C-alpha positions, 0 to 999 in steps of 0.5 A: 592736581586736577588741572594738571591731570586735565592738561596732561591727558589732553596734551600728552604729545606736547608734554613729551615734546617739551621734555625732549626739547629741554633734554636736547638743549640740556645735553649740549650743556651737560657735555660741557659740565665737566669742564666747568666744575672745579675741585674747591670750596674747602676754605671756611670763610673768616678762618686763618687760612682764608685770612692768610690768602686775603692778606697775601692778595692784598699785600703781595699781589694776586696769586703770587704763590705756586699752585703746583710743583713740577716734579722731574725724576731720574728714571735710572736712579735708585729709589730708597725708603722715604726719609725720616723727619730728622735730617731730611734733605731741604728743598735746596738739595742739602740738609737743612738746619732749623733756620733754613741755612744749608748744612753740609750733606752727604754727596751723591750715592754714585747713581746717575742723576738728573742733568740740567738739560732734562730739568731745563727741557721740562721747565721750558715745556711747561712755560709754553703752556697758556695760563702758566705765569711762572716756573721757578728755579729748580730745587734738586735733592741731595742725591740728584735723583729728583727736582721740584720746580714751583709753578704759578698759574695766572689765575686761581686754583680753579683756573689752574686745574683747567690747565693741568691737561695742557701741562701734561700734554706739553710734558708728554710732547717734550719726550725727556730721555732719562727722566719723567716729569709730572705736575704734583702739589695741590693743583695736581691732586685736585685735578686727579680728583676730577678724573677719578670722579668721572670714573666713579660716574661711569662705573656707577652708571654701568653697574646701577642701570642693569641691576636697577632694570632687574629690580624694576622687572620684579616690581612691575613684572612687565618689560615696558613698565620697567623701562619707563622709570629708567627713561625718566631717570635718564631724562632727569639726570640729563636735564639736571646736568644741563641746568647745572652747566648754566648755573656754573656761570653764576656760582662755582660748583664742586666737581663732586656735584656731578656724582650727587646729581647722578645718585639722587637723580637716578634714585628719586626719578626711578622711585617717583616713577615707580610709585606713579606707575604702580598707582596707575596700574592699581587704578586700572584694576578697578572695574570699568576704569580707563587709563585716563581715570587711573592717571587722574586718580594717580596724580590726585593721590600719589602725585600730591605725595610725590610733590610733598616728598620732593619738597621735603627732600629739598628742604632737608638738603637745604640744611647743608647751606648752614655749614657756610662751606662752598663744597656743601653749597654745591652738593646741596644745590645739585641735589636739590635741583635733581629732586625738583626736576625729578618731581616735575618729570614724574608729574608730567612726563611719566603720566604723558608717556602712560597716556600714549602707551595705554594698554601697552604699558603691561605688554611683555608681562610675566602674568603668573608672577603678576597675579601672585604679586597682586595677592600680596600674601607676604605683605598681608602676613607681615602686616598681621605679624607687626600689628599683633607683635607690635611691642616685641617688634619695637623691643627687638629693633630699637636696641639693635639699632642703638648698638649699631650706632655705637661706633659713631662715638669713635668717628672722626672726619678729615680732609684727605688729599693725596691719600684719597687717590688710588695708589696707582694714580700717576700723581700719587705715584710721582709724589711718593717717588719724590718723597724718597728724595725730598721731604713729603711736604715739599709739594704742599708747603705751609705759608706764614704771612706775618706783620713783623721783621723777616728774621723773626718770622723765619726764626719762629718757623724754623724753630717749629718741630717738623718744619725741615726747610724754610723758604726765601722771604718775600716782602709785601706792602705795609711791613708784611712778610711771607715765608713758606715752610716744608713739612716732614710729612704729607700735608693731609697727615695727622702729624702735619695737622699737629705741626700746623696747630702748634705753629699757629700757637707759636705765632699767636704768642709771638705776634697776636691773633691778627698779626700772623696767619698760616695758610696752605693745604694743611691749614685749609683742612684744619679750618674746614674740619673745625667749621664742620664740627661747629656747624654740625649740631645746627645742621642736625637741628635744622633738618630735624625741625624741618621734617617735623614741621613738614610732616605736622603740616601734612598730616596735622598730627605732631606725634606722627611727625616726631615719631617719624623724625626719631625713627629716621634718626635711628636708621641714619645713626645705625648706618653711620655706625656700621659705615664707621666700623667698616672703614675704620681700617682706612683711617678717618671718614671723608669730611663731607660723608656724614653730613651729606649722608645725614641730610640726604637720608633724612629727606629720602626717609621722609619721602617713604614715610609720606607714602606709607602714612598718607596711605594710612591716613587715606584709609583712616579718613574713609572711616577705618580704624587705625589698625585696619588702616595700617594693615591696608596701607602696608598691603597696598604700599609696602611692596612698592616702597621696599622695591623703591628703596632697594633700587635706590640702595643699588644706585648708592652701593654702586659708588662703593667701587669708586676709586676714591675712598670718600665715595666708597664710604658715601656709597656704602653708608647711604646704601646701608641707610636706605636699605635699613630704612625701607626694610627694618624701620619703614617695614617693621618699626614704623608700623609697630609704633603706629599700631602701638599709639593707635588713635593717638597718632592722629591727635592734634593740638588746639593751635591746629584747629578742630577743622584742620585736617592737614594738607590733602597729600593723598585722597581716596579714589572715591574723592579723586573721582 
């Protein structure tokens, strides 16, 4: 750090110029990132849904299944209530029997319906879109009010999503007279995720930036000092987006990576900058200190803590790779990139900016409030209280946190698709209108791929309760057949899950595990949840061990590391419990929320743990007792840690107004977790346990060696100088 400090102090303009150039180059890619990310990564490798896709591609040719459905609805028709599973109209417009053959159904109700010209006009418009491979024959509802046409794109689901805007534009240009048309089905739903994800980004930015500025004003009591972390945050997010744009040419990234980068990029960069600026200002208060000396001391103390904290956050997030799921890989990659770039900027850009600002750093300050804050009366009183009432604090907090964690026992996760979208969303609205005339599962059928006689496959599929229509048989190579089935329920419903599970069991009894597979949206969701359930214990174990190992290496104190892991686990489970209770009425929790929240909050909590305990160890190494070191650390760092956590909480909570329910869950859960952590856990519980353990905090086993003092995360100011 000494070498870095000398370089920054000698070349502040070069450092800033470097970051400006990197930012400008990154912005060129960042502006195109939305067009490169896709909604995908849900398929679990080796699962039944994946095997169905692999067999289809190998035996039937690449991408021969429809990725979406063109819905055409009569604007002047009647719209009754959705039909029940019994006697639902089949995809050929008549009532379907179990074997898929049509039965006589009721005639039209007399309302004017679609005409063939409107359907043909919509189909022709879609056929003219580049990338559309095939538009199939229309399937008209029994009442003549709705029609579905399967649409196959010349590429994967990811490619198909990029063509949806062109399809929408073509349909708008067609100007159907008495009908409305829209692309629904899986690709339509996925594309709307992308649209709503962008809305989340915009809303979060608009809400979090002004509120964060107010909090930073409270933290620094100076307008110039408060604006500095926001500038760093903007640079970090822009550079990270540019980095991810380049990465999309190597790996496929999920659309949700933009939101995770915004959350962590803003939060971490503001936190790191806040800690750095606070330490520099603390150094300047020393008699005779210059800005150069203060920055050198800050880099040699807080700079080391920032480095360790960023690496710890990245290590915790790397635990998500254990799931082996593309969507978690994307989330982890984006978040890790944001954390490392935030560290790099905090260690170079922030001190370089402070060198150039010099005494102007404290311009436009609220001097009276600043003097009151410097006294630290509240934190001094809190430190005395926690140390004196350590046992009572632990006895009061731990049971409350355990009670808050109880709702986790009733948590279940699910992969929602259509029901995640707002009720006003055009794709969801069109799907709901179609479901009043055709079965709800018409746009997202199950797909059976089996090695056997076609009639036998159709018989098994038609006999499955909840399957209301069996599609045409497709013959592939080597005796494989493929048949689609329409469900009486939406593909992301619990009833659809049960139907697919039972269908898989029936096919397994009929053909064996390796001769028949079930694919489709419902099957993908089932396999995803199963994979998450299987890998969650391993993710938790990896993250826990990683934090314990890192903190043991840093502090050479295993008890400190174990205690930190346990207290962090308590804050995470309490937040998950409260979130589960609050969102119980909306159904199951979004599949990615608990694991991503767990890994992220564990990393961030370790971040705050490092900043607090490094201050404790700093004073302890200076010869102060454990109790006196704790008090000094609380007085010196609690205000910064608390305000940093509240700032991070604001960024998280801003996602609670997202139009997508999983983002609402994630925003509330992470916001609660971080606020609980920096106030109750890091402000009360951790200091109380440190005070209770006394000198045992610094016990180390023989294998660490007597001379091992841990990584010098923070040095005293005397050592630094």
